[in-house]
C-alpha positions in Angstrom: 236.8 122.5 35.7 233.4 122.4 35.1 231.8 126.0 34.7 228.0 126.5 35.3 225.7 129.3 34.4 222.6 129.8 36.1 219.9 131.8 34.9 218.5 134.4 37.7 214.2 135.6 36.9 215.4 138.7 35.4 217.5 137.3 33.3 214.8 135.1 31.6 212.5 137.9 31.5 214.7 139.9 29.3 214.8 136.6 26.8 211.7 136.3 26.7 210.6 140.0 26.1 213.5 140.1 23.5 211.7 137.0 21.8 208.2 138.5 21.9 209.6 141.8 20.6 211.1 140.0 17.2 208.0 137.7 17.0 205.5 140.6 16.8 206.6 142.5 14.5 206.2 139.8 11.7 202.9 139.8 10.0 202.6 136.2 10.0 203.3 135.7 13.1 200.5 138.4 14.0 197.9 136.7 11.8 198.5 133.0 13.7 198.2 134.1 17.0 194.6 135.9 16.3 193.9 133.1 15.3 195.2 131.2 18.1 195.6 133.3 21.4 193.7 131.2 23.0 195.7 128.2 22.5 199.0 129.9 22.7 198.6 132.2 26.0 197.5 128.5 27.9 200.8 127.0 26.5 203.0 130.1 27.1 201.6 130.4 30.7 201.8 126.7 31.4 205.3 126.8 30.7 205.7 130.2 32.6 204.2 128.1 35.4 206.5 124.8 34.9 209.6 127.3 34.9 209.0 129.1 37.8 208.3 125.8 39.9 211.4 124.5 38.7 213.1 127.8 39.5 211.7 127.8 43.3 212.1 124.0 44.2 215.6 124.1 43.0 217.4 124.7 46.7 214.8 121.9 47.6 215.8 119.5 45.6 219.7 120.2 46.3 218.9 119.9 50.1 216.9 116.7 49.9 219.3 115.0 47.7 222.2 115.8 50.4 220.0 114.6 53.5 218.7 111.6 51.3 222.5 110.5 51.1 223.3 110.7 54.4 225.0 114.1 54.4 224.1 117.3 56.7 222.8 120.8 55.1 224.7 123.7 55.9 222.4 126.5 55.2 224.3 129.2 55.2 226.8 128.0 53.0 225.0 126.0 50.9 226.8 123.0 50.9 226.8 119.9 51.8 229.0 117.8 53.9 229.4 114.1 54.2 231.4 112.4 57.0 233.0 109.3 57.6 231.5 106.5 59.3 233.0 105.3 62.3 233.9 101.3 62.3 
């Protein structure tokens, strides 16, 4: 049995806020952040953009993989059905 846990948007935001809160109390972090503010913000926004892109396109790739394999996607159940070919 394979157990998976899928992070939702609010979970990711809570984790990022907790990480930012713990780092902001460190004096060394503040001095580094002030010096390299533009680079750090660019990297953070880039990572957030990539994460959002992945989060919103997972369903598309699931459907595309199903259809490429010859299956039929049932939108209401979010499952892929494969039928045996008739010989």
